[in-house]
mmCIF file of the N, C-alpha and C atoms, coordinates in Angstrom:
data_MODEL
# 
_entry.id   MODEL 
# 
loop_
_atom_site.group_PDB 
_atom_site.id 
_atom_site.type_symbol 
_atom_site.label_atom_id 
_atom_site.label_alt_id 
_atom_site.label_comp_id 
_atom_site.label_asym_id 
_atom_site.label_entity_id 
_atom_site.label_seq_id 
_atom_site.pdbx_PDB_ins_code 
_atom_site.Cartn_x 
_atom_site.Cartn_y 
_atom_site.Cartn_z 
_atom_site.occupancy 
_atom_site.B_iso_or_equiv 
_atom_site.pdbx_formal_charge 
_atom_site.auth_seq_id 
_atom_site.auth_comp_id 
_atom_site.auth_asym_id 
_atom_site.auth_atom_id 
_atom_site.pdbx_PDB_model_num 
ATOM 1   N N  . MET A 1 1  ? 11.508 40.550 -15.945 1.00 0.00 ? 1  MET A N  1 
ATOM 2   C CA . MET A 1 1  ? 10.762 39.657 -16.762 1.00 0.00 ? 1  MET A CA 1 
ATOM 3   C C  . MET A 1 1  ? 10.165 38.279 -16.089 1.00 0.00 ? 1  MET A C  1 
ATOM 4   N N  . PRO A 1 2  ? 9.236  38.249 -15.676 1.00 0.00 ? 2  PRO A N  1 
ATOM 5   C CA . PRO A 1 2  ? 8.787  36.837 -15.122 1.00 0.00 ? 2  PRO A CA 1 
ATOM 6   C C  . PRO A 1 2  ? 8.836  35.800 -16.150 1.00 0.00 ? 2  PRO A C  1 
ATOM 7   N N  . VAL A 1 3  ? 8.935  34.608 -15.667 1.00 0.00 ? 3  VAL A N  1 
ATOM 8   C CA . VAL A 1 3  ? 8.872  33.370 -16.675 1.00 0.00 ? 3  VAL A CA 1 
ATOM 9   C C  . VAL A 1 3  ? 7.437  32.215 -16.222 1.00 0.00 ? 3  VAL A C  1 
ATOM 10  N N  . GLY A 1 4  ? 6.568  32.351 -17.581 1.00 0.00 ? 4  GLY A N  1 
ATOM 11  C CA . GLY A 1 4  ? 5.244  31.842 -16.979 1.00 0.00 ? 4  GLY A CA 1 
ATOM 12  C C  . GLY A 1 4  ? 5.514  30.199 -17.474 1.00 0.00 ? 4  GLY A C  1 
ATOM 13  N N  . ALA A 1 5  ? 4.121  29.951 -17.662 1.00 0.00 ? 5  ALA A N  1 
ATOM 14  C CA . ALA A 1 5  ? 4.509  28.358 -18.104 1.00 0.00 ? 5  ALA A CA 1 
ATOM 15  C C  . ALA A 1 5  ? 3.836  28.261 -19.490 1.00 0.00 ? 5  ALA A C  1 
ATOM 16  N N  . PRO A 1 6  ? 3.544  28.891 -20.009 1.00 0.00 ? 6  PRO A N  1 
ATOM 17  C CA . PRO A 1 6  ? 3.862  28.850 -21.483 1.00 0.00 ? 6  PRO A CA 1 
ATOM 18  C C  . PRO A 1 6  ? 5.281  28.968 -22.466 1.00 0.00 ? 6  PRO A C  1 
ATOM 19  N N  . GLU A 1 7  ? 5.954  29.972 -21.249 1.00 0.00 ? 7  GLU A N  1 
ATOM 20  C CA . GLU A 1 7  ? 7.333  29.443 -21.411 1.00 0.00 ? 7  GLU A CA 1 
ATOM 21  C C  . GLU A 1 7  ? 8.500  28.411 -20.941 1.00 0.00 ? 7  GLU A C  1 
ATOM 22  N N  . LEU A 1 8  ? 8.510  28.256 -19.998 1.00 0.00 ? 8  LEU A N  1 
ATOM 23  C CA . LEU A 1 8  ? 8.356  26.884 -19.481 1.00 0.00 ? 8  LEU A CA 1 
ATOM 24  C C  . LEU A 1 8  ? 8.581  25.371 -20.029 1.00 0.00 ? 8  LEU A C  1 
ATOM 25  N N  . LEU A 1 9  ? 6.853  25.734 -20.772 1.00 0.00 ? 9  LEU A N  1 
ATOM 26  C CA . LEU A 1 9  ? 6.395  24.299 -21.903 1.00 0.00 ? 9  LEU A CA 1 
ATOM 27  C C  . LEU A 1 9  ? 7.527  24.109 -22.988 1.00 0.00 ? 9  LEU A C  1 
ATOM 28  N N  . ILE A 1 10 ? 7.500  25.355 -23.245 1.00 0.00 ? 10 ILE A N  1 
ATOM 29  C CA . ILE A 1 10 ? 8.096  26.176 -24.704 1.00 0.00 ? 10 ILE A CA 1 
ATOM 30  C C  . ILE A 1 10 ? 9.833  24.940 -24.341 1.00 0.00 ? 10 ILE A C  1 
ATOM 31  N N  . VAL A 1 11 ? 10.273 25.467 -23.660 1.00 0.00 ? 11 VAL A N  1 
ATOM 32  C CA . VAL A 1 11 ? 11.732 25.216 -22.988 1.00 0.00 ? 11 VAL A CA 1 
ATOM 33  C C  . VAL A 1 11 ? 11.338 23.873 -22.504 1.00 0.00 ? 11 VAL A C  1 
ATOM 34  N N  . LEU A 1 12 ? 10.644 23.287 -22.335 1.00 0.00 ? 12 LEU A N  1 
ATOM 35  C CA . LEU A 1 12 ? 10.621 21.533 -21.710 1.00 0.00 ? 12 LEU A CA 1 
ATOM 36  C C  . LEU A 1 12 ? 10.575 20.801 -22.814 1.00 0.00 ? 12 LEU A C  1 
ATOM 37  N N  . ALA A 1 13 ? 9.612  21.022 -23.927 1.00 0.00 ? 13 ALA A N  1 
ATOM 38  C CA . ALA A 1 13 ? 9.556  20.719 -24.970 1.00 0.00 ? 13 ALA A CA 1 
ATOM 39  C C  . ALA A 1 13 ? 11.183 20.367 -26.271 1.00 0.00 ? 13 ALA A C  1 
ATOM 40  N N  . ILE A 1 14 ? 11.489 21.781 -25.893 1.00 0.00 ? 14 ILE A N  1 
ATOM 41  C CA . ILE A 1 14 ? 12.756 21.955 -26.604 1.00 0.00 ? 14 ILE A CA 1 
ATOM 42  C C  . ILE A 1 14 ? 13.749 20.409 -25.959 1.00 0.00 ? 14 ILE A C  1 
ATOM 43  N N  . VAL A 1 15 ? 14.141 20.814 -24.844 1.00 0.00 ? 15 VAL A N  1 
ATOM 44  C CA . VAL A 1 15 ? 14.714 19.813 -24.462 1.00 0.00 ? 15 VAL A CA 1 
ATOM 45  C C  . VAL A 1 15 ? 14.628 18.393 -24.253 1.00 0.00 ? 15 VAL A C  1 
ATOM 46  N N  . ILE A 1 16 ? 13.490 18.131 -24.578 1.00 0.00 ? 16 ILE A N  1 
ATOM 47  C CA . ILE A 1 16 ? 13.053 16.871 -24.665 1.00 0.00 ? 16 ILE A CA 1 
ATOM 48  C C  . ILE A 1 16 ? 13.519 16.345 -26.163 1.00 0.00 ? 16 ILE A C  1 
ATOM 49  N N  . LEU A 1 17 ? 13.144 17.401 -27.187 1.00 0.00 ? 17 LEU A N  1 
ATOM 50  C CA . LEU A 1 17 ? 13.507 17.231 -28.601 1.00 0.00 ? 17 LEU A CA 1 
ATOM 51  C C  . LEU A 1 17 ? 15.024 16.908 -28.809 1.00 0.00 ? 17 LEU A C  1 
ATOM 52  N N  . ILE A 1 18 ? 15.939 17.444 -27.738 1.00 0.00 ? 18 ILE A N  1 
ATOM 53  C CA . ILE A 1 18 ? 17.023 17.454 -28.164 1.00 0.00 ? 18 ILE A CA 1 
ATOM 54  C C  . ILE A 1 18 ? 17.731 16.031 -27.518 1.00 0.00 ? 18 ILE A C  1 
ATOM 55  N N  . PHE A 1 19 ? 17.302 15.944 -26.107 1.00 0.00 ? 19 PHE A N  1 
ATOM 56  C CA . PHE A 1 19 ? 18.085 15.031 -25.476 1.00 0.00 ? 19 PHE A CA 1 
ATOM 57  C C  . PHE A 1 19 ? 17.296 13.826 -25.392 1.00 0.00 ? 19 PHE A C  1 
ATOM 58  N N  . GLY A 1 20 ? 16.094 13.875 -25.439 1.00 0.00 ? 20 GLY A N  1 
ATOM 59  C CA . GLY A 1 20 ? 14.932 12.692 -25.517 1.00 0.00 ? 20 GLY A CA 1 
ATOM 60  C C  . GLY A 1 20 ? 15.060 12.535 -24.116 1.00 0.00 ? 20 GLY A C  1 
ATOM 61  N N  . VAL A 1 21 ? 13.896 11.806 -23.716 1.00 0.00 ? 21 VAL A N  1 
ATOM 62  C CA . VAL A 1 21 ? 13.330 11.432 -22.893 1.00 0.00 ? 21 VAL A CA 1 
ATOM 63  C C  . VAL A 1 21 ? 13.889 10.537 -21.033 1.00 0.00 ? 21 VAL A C  1 
ATOM 64  N N  . GLY A 1 22 ? 14.672 9.865  -22.157 1.00 0.00 ? 22 GLY A N  1 
ATOM 65  C CA . GLY A 1 22 ? 15.488 8.831  -21.548 1.00 0.00 ? 22 GLY A CA 1 
ATOM 66  C C  . GLY A 1 22 ? 16.920 9.404  -20.860 1.00 0.00 ? 22 GLY A C  1 
ATOM 67  N N  . ARG A 1 23 ? 17.363 10.516 -21.865 1.00 0.00 ? 23 ARG A N  1 
ATOM 68  C CA . ARG A 1 23 ? 18.554 11.013 -21.372 1.00 0.00 ? 23 ARG A CA 1 
ATOM 69  C C  . ARG A 1 23 ? 18.371 12.045 -20.245 1.00 0.00 ? 23 ARG A C  1 
ATOM 70  N N  . ILE A 1 24 ? 17.084 12.482 -20.383 1.00 0.00 ? 24 ILE A N  1 
ATOM 71  C CA . ILE A 1 24 ? 16.410 13.822 -19.356 1.00 0.00 ? 24 ILE A CA 1 
ATOM 72  C C  . ILE A 1 24 ? 16.258 12.826 -17.794 1.00 0.00 ? 24 ILE A C  1 
ATOM 73  N N  . SER A 1 25 ? 15.931 12.222 -17.991 1.00 0.00 ? 25 SER A N  1 
ATOM 74  C CA . SER A 1 25 ? 15.913 11.175 -16.486 1.00 0.00 ? 25 SER A CA 1 
ATOM 75  C C  . SER A 1 25 ? 17.469 11.120 -15.814 1.00 0.00 ? 25 SER A C  1 
ATOM 76  N N  . LYS A 1 26 ? 18.693 10.666 -16.791 1.00 0.00 ? 26 LYS A N  1 
ATOM 77  C CA . LYS A 1 26 ? 19.580 10.512 -16.451 1.00 0.00 ? 26 LYS A CA 1 
ATOM 78  C C  . LYS A 1 26 ? 20.015 11.625 -15.673 1.00 0.00 ? 26 LYS A C  1 
ATOM 79  N N  . ILE A 1 27 ? 19.980 12.841 -16.808 1.00 0.00 ? 27 ILE A N  1 
ATOM 80  C CA . ILE A 1 27 ? 20.756 14.094 -16.304 1.00 0.00 ? 27 ILE A CA 1 
ATOM 81  C C  . ILE A 1 27 ? 20.367 14.863 -14.871 1.00 0.00 ? 27 ILE A C  1 
ATOM 82  N N  . GLY A 1 28 ? 18.160 14.282 -14.920 1.00 0.00 ? 28 GLY A N  1 
ATOM 83  C CA . GLY A 1 28 ? 18.079 14.748 -13.880 1.00 0.00 ? 28 GLY A CA 1 
ATOM 84  C C  . GLY A 1 28 ? 18.714 14.387 -12.578 1.00 0.00 ? 28 GLY A C  1 
ATOM 85  N N  . ARG A 1 29 ? 19.092 12.780 -12.426 1.00 0.00 ? 29 ARG A N  1 
ATOM 86  C CA . ARG A 1 29 ? 19.369 12.012 -11.283 1.00 0.00 ? 29 ARG A CA 1 
ATOM 87  C C  . ARG A 1 29 ? 20.262 12.308 -11.000 1.00 0.00 ? 29 ARG A C  1 
ATOM 88  N N  . GLU A 1 30 ? 21.486 12.578 -12.386 1.00 0.00 ? 30 GLU A N  1 
ATOM 89  C CA . GLU A 1 30 ? 23.074 13.468 -12.015 1.00 0.00 ? 30 GLU A CA 1 
ATOM 90  C C  . GLU A 1 30 ? 23.037 14.582 -11.110 1.00 0.00 ? 30 GLU A C  1 
ATOM 91  N N  . LEU A 1 31 ? 22.059 15.577 -11.957 1.00 0.00 ? 31 LEU A N  1 
ATOM 92  C CA . LEU A 1 31 ? 22.010 16.633 -11.369 1.00 0.00 ? 31 LEU A CA 1 
ATOM 93  C C  . LEU A 1 31 ? 21.448 16.744 -10.035 1.00 0.00 ? 31 LEU A C  1 
ATOM 94  N N  . GLY A 1 32 ? 20.913 15.784 -9.296  1.00 0.00 ? 32 GLY A N  1 
ATOM 95  C CA . GLY A 1 32 ? 20.164 15.899 -7.951  1.00 0.00 ? 32 GLY A CA 1 
ATOM 96  C C  . GLY A 1 32 ? 21.346 15.395 -7.207  1.00 0.00 ? 32 GLY A C  1 
ATOM 97  N N  . GLU A 1 33 ? 22.099 14.002 -7.601  1.00 0.00 ? 33 GLU A N  1 
ATOM 98  C CA . GLU A 1 33 ? 23.213 14.118 -6.832  1.00 0.00 ? 33 GLU A CA 1 
ATOM 99  C C  . GLU A 1 33 ? 24.192 14.802 -6.919  1.00 0.00 ? 33 GLU A C  1 
ATOM 100 N N  . GLY A 1 34 ? 24.270 15.722 -7.552  1.00 0.00 ? 34 GLY A N  1 
ATOM 101 C CA . GLY A 1 34 ? 25.374 17.230 -7.587  1.00 0.00 ? 34 GLY A CA 1 
ATOM 102 C C  . GLY A 1 34 ? 24.821 17.723 -6.339  1.00 0.00 ? 34 GLY A C  1 
ATOM 103 N N  . VAL A 1 35 ? 23.538 18.212 -6.307  1.00 0.00 ? 35 VAL A N  1 
ATOM 104 C CA . VAL A 1 35 ? 23.187 19.132 -5.132  1.00 0.00 ? 35 VAL A CA 1 
ATOM 105 C C  . VAL A 1 35 ? 23.425 18.498 -3.832  1.00 0.00 ? 35 VAL A C  1 
ATOM 106 N N  . LYS A 1 36 ? 22.913 17.109 -3.579  1.00 0.00 ? 36 LYS A N  1 
ATOM 107 C CA . LYS A 1 36 ? 22.626 16.447 -2.653  1.00 0.00 ? 36 LYS A CA 1 
ATOM 108 C C  . LYS A 1 36 ? 24.303 16.605 -2.063  1.00 0.00 ? 36 LYS A C  1 
ATOM 109 N N  . GLY A 1 37 ? 25.640 16.487 -2.869  1.00 0.00 ? 37 GLY A N  1 
ATOM 110 C CA . GLY A 1 37 ? 27.017 16.217 -2.969  1.00 0.00 ? 37 GLY A CA 1 
ATOM 111 C C  . GLY A 1 37 ? 27.785 17.726 -2.478  1.00 0.00 ? 37 GLY A C  1 
ATOM 112 N N  . PHE A 1 38 ? 27.405 18.635 -3.668  1.00 0.00 ? 38 PHE A N  1 
ATOM 113 C CA . PHE A 1 38 ? 27.111 20.205 -2.908  1.00 0.00 ? 38 PHE A CA 1 
ATOM 114 C C  . PHE A 1 38 ? 26.443 20.673 -0.887  1.00 0.00 ? 38 PHE A C  1 
ATOM 115 N N  . ARG A 1 39 ? 26.025 20.293 -0.989  1.00 0.00 ? 39 ARG A N  1 
ATOM 116 C CA . ARG A 1 39 ? 24.830 20.732 0.163   1.00 0.00 ? 39 ARG A CA 1 
ATOM 117 C C  . ARG A 1 39 ? 25.532 19.926 1.118   1.00 0.00 ? 39 ARG A C  1 
ATOM 118 N N  . GLN A 1 40 ? 25.989 18.585 1.319   1.00 0.00 ? 40 GLN A N  1 
ATOM 119 C CA . GLN A 1 40 ? 27.059 17.559 2.208   1.00 0.00 ? 40 GLN A CA 1 
ATOM 120 C C  . GLN A 1 40 ? 28.088 18.381 2.087   1.00 0.00 ? 40 GLN A C  1 
ATOM 121 N N  . GLY A 1 41 ? 28.695 19.147 1.366   1.00 0.00 ? 41 GLY A N  1 
ATOM 122 C CA . GLY A 1 41 ? 30.250 20.047 1.539   1.00 0.00 ? 41 GLY A CA 1 
ATOM 123 C C  . GLY A 1 41 ? 30.024 20.870 1.976   1.00 0.00 ? 41 GLY A C  1 
ATOM 124 N N  . VAL A 1 42 ? 28.795 21.793 1.925   1.00 0.00 ? 42 VAL A N  1 
ATOM 125 C CA . VAL A 1 42 ? 28.273 22.759 2.602   1.00 0.00 ? 42 VAL A CA 1 
ATOM 126 C C  . VAL A 1 42 ? 28.270 22.634 4.138   1.00 0.00 ? 42 VAL A C  1 
ATOM 127 N N  . LYS A 1 43 ? 27.102 21.779 4.308   1.00 0.00 ? 43 LYS A N  1 
ATOM 128 C CA . LYS A 1 43 ? 27.497 21.052 5.825   1.00 0.00 ? 43 LYS A CA 1 
ATOM 129 C C  . LYS A 1 43 ? 28.619 20.863 6.882   1.00 0.00 ? 43 LYS A C  1 
ATOM 130 N N  . ASP A 1 44 ? 29.519 19.672 6.019   1.00 0.00 ? 44 ASP A N  1 
ATOM 131 C CA . ASP A 1 44 ? 30.931 19.716 6.462   1.00 0.00 ? 44 ASP A CA 1 
ATOM 132 C C  . ASP A 1 44 ? 31.760 21.081 6.273   1.00 0.00 ? 44 ASP A C  1 
ATOM 133 N N  . ALA A 1 45 ? 32.146 21.839 5.749   1.00 0.00 ? 45 ALA A N  1 
ATOM 134 C CA . ALA A 1 45 ? 32.774 23.090 5.873   1.00 0.00 ? 45 ALA A CA 1 
ATOM 135 C C  . ALA A 1 45 ? 32.031 23.819 6.826   1.00 0.00 ? 45 ALA A C  1 
ATOM 136 N N  . THR A 1 46 ? 30.925 24.060 7.221   1.00 0.00 ? 46 THR A N  1 
ATOM 137 C CA . THR A 1 46 ? 29.919 24.725 8.167   1.00 0.00 ? 46 THR A CA 1 
ATOM 138 C C  . THR A 1 46 ? 30.595 24.241 9.514   1.00 0.00 ? 46 THR A C  1 
ATOM 139 N N  . SER A 1 47 ? 30.497 22.943 9.466   1.00 0.00 ? 47 SER A N  1 
ATOM 140 C CA . SER A 1 47 ? 30.890 22.046 10.939  1.00 0.00 ? 47 SER A CA 1 
ATOM 141 C C  . SER A 1 47 ? 32.067 22.176 11.806  1.00 0.00 ? 47 SER A C  1 
ATOM 142 N N  . ASP A 1 48 ? 33.469 22.661 10.007  1.00 0.00 ? 48 ASP A N  1 
ATOM 143 C CA . ASP A 1 48 ? 34.365 22.311 10.344  1.00 0.00 ? 48 ASP A CA 1 
ATOM 144 C C  . ASP A 1 48 ? 34.983 23.996 10.783  1.00 0.00 ? 48 ASP A C  1 
ATOM 145 N N  . VAL A 1 49 ? 34.359 24.678 10.355  1.00 0.00 ? 49 VAL A N  1 
ATOM 146 C CA . VAL A 1 49 ? 34.228 26.230 10.816  1.00 0.00 ? 49 VAL A CA 1 
ATOM 147 C C  . VAL A 1 49 ? 34.017 26.147 12.550  1.00 0.00 ? 49 VAL A C  1 
ATOM 148 N N  . GLU A 1 50 ? 32.730 26.077 12.513  1.00 0.00 ? 50 GLU A N  1 
ATOM 149 C CA . GLU A 1 50 ? 32.180 26.244 13.618  1.00 0.00 ? 50 GLU A CA 1 
ATOM 150 C C  . GLU A 1 50 ? 33.202 25.395 14.790  1.00 0.00 ? 50 GLU A C  1 
ATOM 151 N N  . ASP A 1 51 ? 33.102 23.925 14.470  1.00 0.00 ? 51 ASP A N  1 
ATOM 152 C CA . ASP A 1 51 ? 34.650 23.160 15.414  1.00 0.00 ? 51 ASP A CA 1 
ATOM 153 C C  . ASP A 1 51 ? 35.894 23.992 15.982  1.00 0.00 ? 51 ASP A C  1 
ATOM 154 N N  . ASP A 1 52 ? 36.162 24.616 15.049  1.00 0.00 ? 52 ASP A N  1 
ATOM 155 C CA . ASP A 1 52 ? 37.626 25.820 14.599  1.00 0.00 ? 52 ASP A CA 1 
ATOM 156 C C  . ASP A 1 52 ? 37.176 27.013 15.507  1.00 0.00 ? 52 ASP A C  1 
ATOM 157 N N  . ILE A 1 53 ? 35.829 27.363 15.446  1.00 0.00 ? 53 ILE A N  1 
ATOM 158 C CA . ILE A 1 53 ? 35.400 28.805 16.581  1.00 0.00 ? 53 ILE A CA 1 
ATOM 159 C C  . ILE A 1 53 ? 35.579 28.143 17.679  1.00 0.00 ? 53 ILE A C  1 
ATOM 160 N N  . LYS A 1 54 ? 35.015 27.051 18.406  1.00 0.00 ? 54 LYS A N  1 
ATOM 161 C CA . LYS A 1 54 ? 34.915 26.409 19.468  1.00 0.00 ? 54 LYS A CA 1 
ATOM 162 C C  . LYS A 1 54 ? 36.105 26.502 20.212  1.00 0.00 ? 54 LYS A C  1 
ATOM 163 N N  . GLU A 1 55 ? 37.011 25.894 19.180  1.00 0.00 ? 55 GLU A N  1 
ATOM 164 C CA . GLU A 1 55 ? 38.594 25.578 19.783  1.00 0.00 ? 55 GLU A CA 1 
ATOM 165 C C  . GLU A 1 55 ? 39.308 26.699 20.407  1.00 0.00 ? 55 GLU A C  1 
ATOM 166 N N  . LYS A 1 56 ? 39.084 27.703 19.309  1.00 0.00 ? 56 LYS A N  1 
ATOM 167 C CA . LYS A 1 56 ? 39.919 28.616 19.954  1.00 0.00 ? 56 LYS A CA 1 
ATOM 168 C C  . LYS A 1 56 ? 39.265 29.856 21.181  1.00 0.00 ? 56 LYS A C  1 
ATOM 169 N N  . ALA A 1 57 ? 37.947 29.605 21.318  1.00 0.00 ? 57 ALA A N  1 
ATOM 170 C CA . ALA A 1 57 ? 37.468 30.123 22.270  1.00 0.00 ? 57 ALA A CA 1 
ATOM 171 C C  . ALA A 1 57 ? 37.360 29.549 24.057  1.00 0.00 ? 57 ALA A C  1 
# 
Protein backbone atom coordinates (compact mmCIF):
# COMPACT_ATOMS: atom_id res chain seq x y z
CA MET A 1 0.00 0.00 0.00
CA PRO A 2 1.90 3.05 -1.22
CA VAL A 3 1.98 6.27 0.73
CA GLY A 4 0.78 9.24 -1.30
CA ALA A 5 1.04 12.99 -0.96
CA PRO A 6 -2.14 13.43 1.13
CA GLU A 7 -0.89 10.94 3.71
CA LEU A 8 2.51 12.63 3.90
CA LEU A 9 0.86 16.02 4.42
CA ILE A 10 -1.25 14.65 7.25
CA VAL A 11 1.81 13.14 8.94
CA LEU A 12 3.74 16.40 8.50
CA ALA A 13 0.88 18.39 10.03
CA ILE A 14 0.75 16.06 13.03
CA VAL A 15 4.53 16.29 13.52
CA ILE A 16 4.38 20.10 13.39
CA LEU A 17 1.59 20.12 15.96
CA ILE A 18 3.50 17.82 18.29
CA PHE A 19 7.01 19.27 18.06
CA GLY A 20 6.62 22.78 16.66
CA VAL A 21 8.50 24.30 13.77
CA GLY A 22 11.68 25.22 15.69
CA ARG A 23 12.12 21.78 17.15
CA ILE A 24 11.62 20.11 13.76
CA SER A 25 14.59 21.96 12.27
CA LYS A 26 16.75 20.86 15.19
CA ILE A 27 15.60 17.26 14.81
CA GLY A 28 16.36 17.39 11.07
CA ARG A 29 19.83 18.77 11.69
CA GLU A 30 20.60 16.10 14.29
CA LEU A 31 19.26 13.38 12.01
CA GLY A 32 21.46 14.63 9.17
CA GLU A 33 24.52 14.62 11.40
CA GLY A 34 23.68 11.08 12.51
CA VAL A 35 23.37 9.85 8.94
CA LYS A 36 26.65 11.56 8.04
CA GLY A 37 28.38 9.88 10.99
CA PHE A 38 26.92 6.50 10.08
CA ARG A 39 28.10 6.80 6.48
CA GLN A 40 31.59 7.79 7.63
CA GLY A 41 31.69 4.80 9.99
CA VAL A 42 30.67 2.42 7.22
CA LYS A 43 33.28 3.93 4.91
CA ASP A 44 35.99 3.56 7.57
CA ALA A 45 35.01 -0.04 8.33
CA THR A 46 34.98 -0.91 4.63
CA SER A 47 38.43 0.55 4.08
CA ASP A 48 39.75 -1.33 7.16
CA VAL A 49 38.42 -4.62 5.80
CA GLU A 50 39.85 -3.91 2.36
CA ASP A 51 43.25 -3.11 3.92
CA ASP A 52 43.18 -6.39 5.88
CA ILE A 53 42.36 -8.33 2.72
CA LYS A 54 45.23 -6.65 0.83
CA GLU A 55 47.67 -7.45 3.68
CA LYS A 56 46.72 -11.14 3.64
CA ALA A 57 47.01 -11.42 -0.13
